[in-house]
C-alpha positions as CSV (number, residue, x, y, z in Angstrom):
1,X,108.2,11.0,-36.3
2,X,105.0,10.1,-38.0
3,X,105.2,9.3,-41.7
4,X,103.0,11.6,-43.8
5,X,99.8,9.9,-44.9
6,X,100.1,8.8,-48.6
7,X,97.0,9.6,-50.5
8,X,95.9,6.7,-52.8
9,X,94.9,7.5,-56.4
10,X,91.1,7.9,-56.7
11,X,89.3,5.1,-58.5
12,X,88.8,5.6,-62.2
13,X,85.4,7.1,-63.2
14,X,82.9,4.7,-64.6
15,X,82.9,4.3,-68.3
16,X,80.3,6.0,-70.4
17,X,80.3,3.0,-72.8
18,X,78.4,-0.2,-72.2
19,X,78.5,-3.8,-73.4
20,X,75.0,-4.8,-74.6
21,X,75.2,-8.4,-73.5
22,X,77.9,-10.4,-71.7
23,X,78.0,-13.8,-70.0
24,X,80.7,-13.9,-67.3
25,X,82.5,-16.5,-65.3
26,X,84.8,-14.5,-63.0
27,X,85.6,-13.7,-59.4
28,X,83.0,-11.8,-57.4
29,X,85.0,-8.5,-57.4
30,X,85.3,-8.5,-61.2
31,X,81.6,-9.5,-61.5
32,X,80.7,-6.5,-59.4
33,X,82.9,-4.2,-61.5
34,X,81.4,-5.4,-64.8
35,X,77.8,-4.7,-63.7
36,X,78.5,-1.0,-64.2
37,X,79.2,-1.4,-67.9
38,X,76.9,-4.2,-69.0
39,X,73.3,-3.7,-70.0
40,X,72.6,-7.5,-69.7
41,X,75.1,-9.4,-67.5
42,X,74.7,-13.1,-67.0
43,X,76.5,-14.8,-64.1
44,X,77.8,-18.3,-65.2
45,X,78.9,-19.5,-61.8
46,X,77.2,-22.7,-60.8
47,X,76.4,-23.7,-64.4
48,X,78.0,-26.7,-66.1
49,X,79.9,-26.2,-69.3
50,X,77.1,-27.8,-71.3
51,X,74.5,-25.5,-69.8
52,X,76.7,-22.5,-70.6
53,X,77.0,-23.6,-74.2
54,X,73.2,-24.1,-74.5
55,X,72.3,-20.8,-73.0
56,X,75.1,-18.5,-74.2
57,X,76.8,-20.3,-77.1
58,X,77.1,-18.0,-80.1
59,X,77.2,-14.9,-77.9
60,X,79.9,-13.0,-76.0
61,X,81.5,-14.7,-73.0
62,X,84.1,-13.6,-70.6
63,X,86.0,-16.1,-68.4
64,X,88.7,-15.5,-65.9
65,X,91.6,-17.9,-65.4
66,X,91.6,-19.5,-62.0
67,X,87.9,-19.5,-61.5
68,X,86.6,-23.1,-61.1
69,X,85.6,-24.6,-64.5
70,X,87.0,-21.8,-66.7
71,X,89.1,-24.3,-68.7
72,X,86.2,-26.7,-69.4
73,X,84.1,-23.8,-70.6
74,X,86.7,-22.7,-73.1
75,X,87.3,-26.3,-74.4
76,X,83.5,-27.0,-74.7
77,X,82.8,-23.8,-76.5
78,X,85.7,-24.5,-78.9
79,X,84.3,-27.9,-79.8
80,X,80.5,-27.3,-79.7
81,X,80.0,-23.6,-80.5
82,X,83.1,-22.1,-82.2
83,X,81.1,-19.1,-83.3
84,X,81.1,-17.8,-79.7
85,X,83.3,-14.8,-79.0
86,X,85.4,-15.3,-75.8
87,X,87.4,-12.9,-73.8
88,X,89.8,-14.5,-71.4
89,X,91.3,-12.7,-68.4
90,X,94.7,-14.2,-67.8
91,X,98.4,-13.3,-67.4
92,X,99.8,-16.7,-68.5
93,X,97.4,-19.0,-70.3
94,X,98.4,-22.6,-70.7
95,X,99.3,-23.7,-74.3
96,X,96.4,-26.1,-74.6
97,X,94.0,-23.3,-73.7
98,X,95.5,-21.1,-76.4
99,X,95.1,-23.8,-78.9
100,X,91.4,-24.1,-77.9
101,X,90.9,-20.3,-78.4
102,X,92.4,-20.6,-81.9
103,X,89.5,-22.9,-82.8
104,X,87.0,-20.1,-82.0
105,X,86.1,-17.6,-84.7
106,X,86.7,-14.7,-82.3
107,X,88.7,-14.5,-79.1
108,X,90.9,-12.1,-77.1
109,X,93.1,-12.3,-74.0
110,X,93.3,-9.4,-71.6
111,X,95.7,-9.2,-68.5
112,X,94.4,-9.8,-65.0
113,X,95.0,-6.1,-64.3
114,X,92.7,-5.0,-67.2
115,X,90.2,-2.3,-66.3
116,X,86.7,-1.6,-67.6
117,X,87.9,0.3,-70.7
118,X,90.2,-2.4,-71.8
119,X,87.5,-5.1,-71.5
120,X,85.0,-2.9,-73.4
121,X,87.6,-2.3,-76.1
122,X,88.0,-6.1,-76.5
123,X,84.2,-6.7,-76.5
124,X,83.6,-4.0,-79.1
125,X,86.3,-5.3,-81.4
126,X,85.0,-8.9,-81.2
127,X,81.5,-7.7,-82.0
128,X,82.6,-5.7,-85.0
129,X,84.6,-8.6,-86.5
130,X,82.1,-11.4,-85.8
131,X,78.6,-9.9,-85.9
132,X,77.6,-11.6,-82.7
133,X,74.0,-10.4,-82.9
134,X,73.3,-12.5,-85.9
135,X,74.5,-15.7,-84.4
136,X,72.6,-18.7,-83.0
137,X,72.4,-16.9,-79.6
138,X,69.3,-15.1,-80.8
139,X,67.4,-18.4,-81.2
140,X,64.5,-19.2,-78.7
141,X,63.9,-22.5,-77.1
142,X,60.6,-23.4,-75.4
143,X,60.1,-26.5,-73.3
144,X,56.6,-28.1,-72.7
145,X,56.2,-30.4,-69.7
146,X,53.0,-32.0,-68.3
147,X,52.2,-31.8,-64.6
148,X,50.1,-34.9,-64.9
149,X,49.7,-37.6,-67.5
150,X,47.3,-37.0,-70.4
151,X,47.3,-33.2,-70.1
152,X,47.8,-32.9,-73.9
153,X,51.4,-31.7,-73.8
154,X,52.3,-33.2,-77.2
155,X,49.2,-31.7,-78.8
156,X,49.9,-28.3,-77.4
157,X,53.6,-28.4,-78.5
158,X,52.6,-29.5,-82.0
159,X,49.9,-26.8,-82.4
160,X,52.3,-24.1,-81.0
161,X,55.0,-25.1,-83.4
162,X,52.7,-24.8,-86.4
163,X,51.1,-21.6,-85.2
164,X,54.6,-20.2,-84.8
165,X,55.6,-21.3,-88.2
166,X,52.6,-19.5,-89.7
167,X,53.9,-16.3,-88.1
168,X,57.6,-16.5,-88.8
169,X,57.7,-18.5,-92.0
170,X,58.7,-22.0,-93.0
171,X,62.1,-23.5,-92.2
172,X,62.5,-21.6,-88.9
173,X,60.8,-23.8,-86.4
174,X,61.9,-27.2,-85.1
175,X,59.9,-29.5,-82.8
176,X,62.0,-31.8,-80.7
177,X,60.4,-34.8,-79.1
178,X,62.4,-35.8,-76.0
179,X,59.9,-38.5,-75.0
180,X,62.5,-40.9,-76.3
181,X,60.8,-44.0,-74.9
182,X,57.3,-43.4,-76.0
183,X,56.9,-40.1,-77.9
184,X,53.8,-39.6,-79.9
185,X,54.6,-36.6,-82.1
186,X,55.5,-38.8,-85.1
187,X,52.3,-40.7,-84.8
188,X,50.2,-37.5,-84.5
189,X,51.8,-36.1,-87.7
190,X,52.4,-39.3,-89.6
191,X,56.1,-38.4,-89.6
192,X,59.2,-40.5,-89.9
193,X,61.3,-40.8,-86.7
194,X,64.8,-40.2,-88.1
195,X,66.9,-39.3,-85.0
196,X,69.6,-42.0,-84.3
197,X,69.7,-41.8,-80.5
198,X,72.4,-44.5,-80.2
199,X,74.7,-42.6,-82.6
200,X,74.0,-39.4,-80.7
201,X,74.8,-40.9,-77.3
202,X,78.0,-42.6,-78.6
203,X,79.5,-39.4,-80.0
204,X,77.6,-36.2,-79.1
205,X,80.5,-34.0,-80.4
206,X,80.1,-35.4,-83.9
207,X,76.6,-33.8,-84.2
208,X,76.7,-30.8,-86.5
209,X,74.2,-28.9,-88.6
210,X,74.6,-31.3,-91.5
211,X,74.0,-34.4,-89.5
212,X,71.1,-32.7,-87.7
213,X,69.5,-31.9,-91.1
214,X,69.7,-35.6,-92.0
215,X,67.9,-36.5,-88.8
216,X,65.1,-34.0,-89.3
217,X,61.7,-34.8,-90.9
218,X,60.1,-31.8,-92.5
219,X,56.4,-31.3,-92.6
220,X,54.7,-29.7,-95.7
221,X,54.0,-26.5,-93.7
222,X,57.7,-26.0,-92.9
223,X,58.0,-27.3,-89.4
224,X,60.9,-29.7,-88.8
225,X,60.6,-32.6,-86.4
226,X,63.4,-34.3,-84.5
227,X,62.2,-37.6,-83.0
228,X,63.7,-41.0,-82.4
229,X,61.9,-44.3,-83.0
230,X,60.0,-45.4,-79.8
231,X,62.2,-47.6,-77.6
232,X,61.2,-48.7,-74.1
233,X,64.9,-48.7,-73.1
234,X,65.7,-45.3,-74.5
235,X,65.4,-43.5,-71.1
236,X,68.3,-45.5,-69.8
237,X,70.2,-44.9,-73.0
238,X,69.9,-41.1,-73.3
239,X,72.5,-39.0,-71.5
240,X,72.8,-35.3,-70.5
241,X,75.7,-34.5,-72.9
242,X,73.7,-36.0,-75.8
243,X,70.5,-34.2,-75.1
244,X,72.2,-30.9,-74.5
245,X,74.2,-31.3,-77.6
246,X,71.1,-32.0,-79.6
247,X,69.3,-28.9,-78.4
248,X,72.5,-26.8,-78.8
249,X,72.9,-27.7,-82.5
250,X,69.1,-27.3,-83.1
251,X,69.2,-23.8,-81.6
252,X,72.2,-22.9,-83.8
253,X,70.2,-24.1,-86.9
254,X,66.6,-22.9,-86.2
255,X,65.3,-19.6,-84.9
256,X,62.7,-21.4,-82.7
257,X,63.1,-24.8,-81.0
258,X,60.1,-26.3,-79.2
259,X,60.7,-29.2,-76.9
260,X,58.2,-31.9,-75.9
261,X,59.6,-33.0,-72.6
262,X,58.8,-36.2,-70.6
263,X,56.8,-35.7,-67.4
264,X,59.0,-38.0,-65.4
265,X,62.4,-36.7,-64.2
266,X,65.5,-37.8,-66.1
267,X,69.2,-37.2,-65.6
268,X,69.0,-34.4,-68.1
269,X,65.6,-32.8,-67.4
270,X,66.9,-30.3,-64.8
271,X,69.6,-29.0,-67.1
272,X,67.2,-28.4,-70.0
273,X,64.5,-26.8,-67.9
274,X,67.1,-24.5,-66.4
275,X,68.5,-23.4,-69.8
276,X,65.5,-22.9,-72.1
277,X,64.0,-19.5,-72.7
278,X,60.5,-20.6,-71.7
279,X,59.5,-23.5,-69.4
280,X,55.8,-24.2,-70.0
281,X,54.0,-26.4,-67.5
282,X,50.8,-27.9,-68.8
283,X,47.9,-29.0,-66.5
284,X,44.1,-29.4,-66.4
285,X,41.6,-27.6,-64.2
286,X,41.2,-30.3,-61.6
287,X,42.3,-30.2,-58.0
288,X,45.0,-33.0,-58.2
289,X,46.3,-31.5,-61.5
290,X,46.6,-28.0,-60.1
291,X,48.4,-29.1,-57.0
292,X,50.9,-31.1,-59.1
293,X,51.3,-28.2,-61.5
294,X,52.0,-25.7,-58.7
295,X,54.6,-27.9,-57.2
296,X,56.3,-28.5,-60.6
297,X,56.3,-24.7,-61.3
298,X,58.0,-24.1,-58.0
299,X,60.6,-26.8,-58.6
300,X,61.2,-25.5,-62.1
301,X,61.6,-21.9,-61.0
302,X,64.3,-22.9,-58.6
303,X,66.2,-24.6,-61.4
304,X,65.8,-21.5,-63.7
305,X,67.1,-19.0,-61.2
306,X,67.4,-15.8,-63.3
307,X,65.9,-17.2,-66.5
308,X,62.4,-16.1,-65.8
309,X,59.5,-18.0,-64.1
310,X,57.8,-20.9,-65.7
311,X,54.5,-20.4,-67.5
312,X,51.5,-22.4,-66.2
313,X,49.0,-23.3,-69.0
314,X,45.6,-24.9,-68.3
315,X,44.7,-27.2,-71.2
316,X,41.4,-28.8,-72.3
317,X,39.2,-26.1,-70.8
318,X,35.4,-26.6,-71.4
319,X,32.9,-23.9,-72.1
320,X,31.4,-22.3,-68.9
321,X,28.0,-23.7,-69.7
322,X,29.3,-27.2,-69.2
323,X,30.9,-26.5,-65.8
324,X,29.6,-28.5,-63.0
325,X,32.0,-29.1,-60.1
326,X,34.7,-27.0,-61.6
327,X,35.7,-23.5,-60.5
328,X,36.9,-20.2,-61.9
329,X,40.5,-19.7,-63.0
330,X,41.0,-16.8,-60.5
331,X,39.9,-19.1,-57.6
332,X,42.4,-21.7,-58.9
333,X,45.2,-19.1,-58.8
334,X,44.3,-18.2,-55.2
335,X,44.2,-21.9,-54.2
336,X,47.7,-22.8,-55.5
337,X,49.3,-19.3,-55.2
338,X,50.4,-19.5,-58.7
339,X,49.7,-17.3,-61.7
340,X,48.0,-19.1,-64.7
341,X,49.5,-17.8,-67.8
342,X,47.1,-19.1,-70.5
343,X,44.0,-21.3,-70.8
344,X,43.4,-23.5,-73.9
345,X,39.9,-24.6,-74.9
346,X,39.1,-28.3,-75.4
347,X,38.0,-29.5,-78.9
348,X,38.0,-33.2,-78.7
349,X,36.4,-33.8,-82.1
350,X,38.8,-31.6,-84.0
351,X,41.8,-33.1,-82.1
352,X,40.7,-36.6,-82.9
353,X,40.2,-35.9,-86.5
354,X,43.5,-34.2,-86.8
355,X,45.6,-37.0,-85.4
356,X,43.7,-39.5,-87.5
357,X,44.6,-37.5,-90.6
358,X,48.2,-36.7,-89.5
359,X,47.6,-33.0,-89.6
360,X,47.7,-30.0,-87.1
361,X,44.2,-29.1,-85.8
362,X,44.4,-25.7,-87.5
363,X,44.3,-27.6,-90.9
364,X,41.2,-29.5,-89.9
365,X,39.2,-26.8,-88.1
366,X,40.9,-23.4,-88.4
367,X,38.2,-21.5,-86.5
368,X,38.3,-23.8,-83.5
369,X,38.6,-22.0,-80.2
370,X,41.5,-24.3,-79.4
371,X,43.4,-23.0,-82.5
372,X,42.6,-19.4,-81.5
373,X,43.8,-19.9,-77.9
374,X,47.1,-21.4,-79.1
375,X,47.6,-18.5,-81.4
376,X,47.1,-16.0,-78.6
377,X,49.4,-18.1,-76.4
378,X,52.2,-18.0,-79.0
379,X,51.6,-14.3,-79.5
380,X,52.1,-13.6,-75.8
381,X,55.5,-15.4,-75.9
382,X,56.7,-13.6,-79.0
383,X,58.1,-10.0,-79.3
384,X,55.5,-7.5,-80.5
385,X,57.4,-6.7,-83.7
386,X,57.2,-10.4,-84.8
387,X,53.4,-10.7,-84.2
388,X,52.8,-7.4,-86.0
389,X,54.8,-8.5,-89.1
390,X,53.6,-12.1,-89.3
391,X,54.3,-13.7,-92.7
392,X,51.5,-14.6,-95.1
393,X,50.6,-18.3,-95.4
394,X,52.9,-20.0,-97.9
395,X,52.0,-22.5,-100.5
396,X,52.2,-26.0,-98.9
397,X,55.0,-28.3,-99.8
398,X,55.1,-32.0,-99.8
399,X,56.6,-33.6,-96.7
400,X,59.8,-35.4,-97.1
């Protein structure tokens, strides 16, 4: 006799509730299930623990026991970003992992059999108790990198930082000079390089907001600068854990972090370019520069995966009446098959005067086309509500 066919229970209907934002390290089946209840789902597979901390520290993270690297993610978050809310999918979590979770301000453990509703309940409870939306996860980090030498990357990063500070207010913007061997930002601004690179490399985990504040130099207009003294051996000294830790703490302290990156590749360049909110490639309107920029954009986009494409900026553009053998921007885009995001005018006299005085160009020549172009560039990267409600200029303070 044939056995009667047993009907399996129908799958549960999809939940009507959603999780606004969730970063997930889990098996493919659970990832697929979570897509139905997450408005913004980030797949953490393939990322190192340091990259996860930099990108998603301070937010809501779900990790599943048994997935490669899950334990290192929990341990790193517990040490470097304890304000992260973590949901762990596990039936029997080891004791040292439980102790790591206890160091976090918000965490929960759900069984491996947990369904969508149970995970949503845990996520909602963690958000209610920890106010995740107000954490450092809302900070923005922009990285500037030159396709060729002498493209004016440091100048553009400086001017962008001050333009941004005039919009969002003092004390919210930090400029980080990662040209650790030969950075020029301190010279351009007559600043004091206070970052102790050796101490950072020796013990990255000791860096917290208090120590970061001691290493920051603050300009009178409210922009903070993190830069180390110039050292020809610094490239060999700097390490990926140290650089990622520096940016992680900076992002937890400031609303906006702008990074002046070295043009040459370093052991930590790829991790940073893959993690920042905006990767900005700076070039000039010459054939060699454009080809180098297009190649760098393609390489950067591969690193960034789902983080959004890099932005190509053409710097030091001359007025059309001075063009001779140059060509139009649209022709340049066709030639390199790459969109040009922004063009920045050249104003050599204003730039030279500004660096000689240790001031941003906007202080020397506020109506310069260069200044106006940078303002438009920053506006394009900012949400509309911020540009519409830009703060009024504040009374200048003395640098310290």
